[in-house]
N, C-alpha and C positions, 0 to 999 in steps of 0.2 A: 366821243372821240375814240377812234380805233388806233391802237399802237401795233405796228407790224415790226417784228424783229426778224431780220434776215440773218441767217448763219450760213457761211460757206462750209461745205462738207469737209471732212477730214482729208488729209493728204492721201493721195493714191500714187501708185507707181506711174500711172499715166500722167498725172499732173507733174510729177518730178521729172519725167522724161519728155515733157512737152508733146504728148501723144494726143492727137485730135480725136475727141469723142470716145466711144467705148463705154464699158461698164465695169471698170476695175474695182476690186474690193479696197476698202480703206485700210491704211496702216493701223496696226494695233496700238501704236503709241499715240496716234491721232485720236483714236476712239477713247483711250484712257484719258487723254487731255480733255476731250469733250465731256466725259462723265464728271469732270470737276467743275464745269461751268454751271452756274445757277441761273436758270431762266424760268419764269413763270408764264404759263399760257392757258388761255381759255380754249384755244383751238390750235392745232398743229398741222402743218403740211410739209411734204417733202417732194422733191423732184423724184422721178422714177428710177434714177440711178441707184445702184446698190449702195454706193458710198453715202448718198444723201439719206436714204432710209436707215442705214446702220448708224450714221451719226445722230440722227434724230432719236433713235432708240437709246444710244449712249447718253444722250441728254435727259433721258427719262421720259421721253414723249412717245405717244402712240400716234404717228402722223397719218393723215389722209394722203395717199399718193396722188399727186396732181400732175397729169401729163403736160399741162401748159407750162410747168416749171422745169421742163427738161433742158438739158444742155443744148447748145446750137447743133443742128443737124449738119454733119460734114459730108454726107453723101459718099462718093467714091473715095474720099480721103479719110474716112473714119478708120481709126486704128493705126494711122501712119504717124511717124514722128515728124515734127516740123523740120528738123535738120535734114532728114532724108528727102522730104518734099523739096526743100530749097536746093538740094544737090541734083535731084532727078528732074524737077520741073521748075527751074529757077524763075523764068518769066511769069508763069502762072501763079506760083506761090508768092512771089514778090508783089504782083498786082493785087492778089487777094489780101495780103497784109497791109498794103498801102491804101486800098480802097475798100472800106467796109461795106459798100453797096454791092460789092462783087460776091457772088456765092461760090463756094467750092463746087466742083462738078457734081450735080445732083443734090446739093445741100442748100442751106438757108443763108440769106444775107443777114447782116447785123440788124437791118431794118425789120426783117421778118421776125427776129427774136424780140425786138422792141415792141412791135405790134402785139405779139403773143402775150408778153408780160403785162402790157398796158391793159389788154382785155381782161386778164386775170385780176389785176389790181382793181379795175372797175367793178368786176363781179364781187370781189372781196368787200369792197366799200359798201355795196348794196346789201350783202349778206350780214355784215356786222356794222349796222348804222348806229349802234350805241357803243358805250364804253366797253371795249374788249381788248384783250392782249392776245395777239396771234404771233406764232413763230413759224417761219418757213425755212427749212434746211434745203439748200440748193447748191448746184455747181457754181463755182466762182464766176463763170461767164454770165449766169443769170443775175447775180448781184450787180455786175457791171451794167447789164442792160437796164435793170431797174433804176440804178443811179442816173444813167443817161436820160431815161424817161422822166423821172421826177424833176430833174434839173432842166428838162427841155433842151438838152444838149444834142448836137448833131452826132451821128454815128462815128464821125471821124475822131471824136473825143475818146473813143473806146480805149485807145492805147495809153491814155493818161489816167486810167483808173486801174490801180493794182489791188487785187483782192486775194488775200492769202488764205490758206486753209484755216478754218475755225474763226475767221474774221466775223465780227458782228456789226450790223448796221440797223438803226431803228428809223422808222418812218411813222408819221402820224397822219391820220386822215381826219380833216375837219372842214366843214363847209364846202364839200365837193372837190377838195384837192389834197394831194399827198405832199408832205414836206419832210426833208431830212432832219434828223435829230442828232445834234452833235453833243456827245457826253463829255 
């Protein structure tokens, strides 16, 4: 059985300001808090964002940077604050927030992210088909997508999953499927 622990990366100014996408550096206080967490891993991965890699390093891990674990692609809206989008393009922004099957201009839908993380989970299960402890440090949006995938929940459920910086979630893979682990 493989155990995968997902860790949401440390807080960034972008997360605090509800900025879509980007590659902001993590807050020093978040990195200090991460350094106090105790996680054991036979393998470690991180999304390509600076905050994910730095958080993994603060955890004492040397992660493999995995492009499939990147934050949702926001296209033309990358780097923009949600409040600014709601003021400048209220209909488009509201439609995007209400319908996760809608992509931002030039970006990904939530289903695109679900497919990407599902493929990665399938590859991971094949790579570690014996008893392994794997840690993946990712953007909170990736944690949400993985939760939806494992629960076979529709993308509309996204708004009901709140993932905070440094949140941890474990999954187990056994007999061909992933399950959430509640501690």
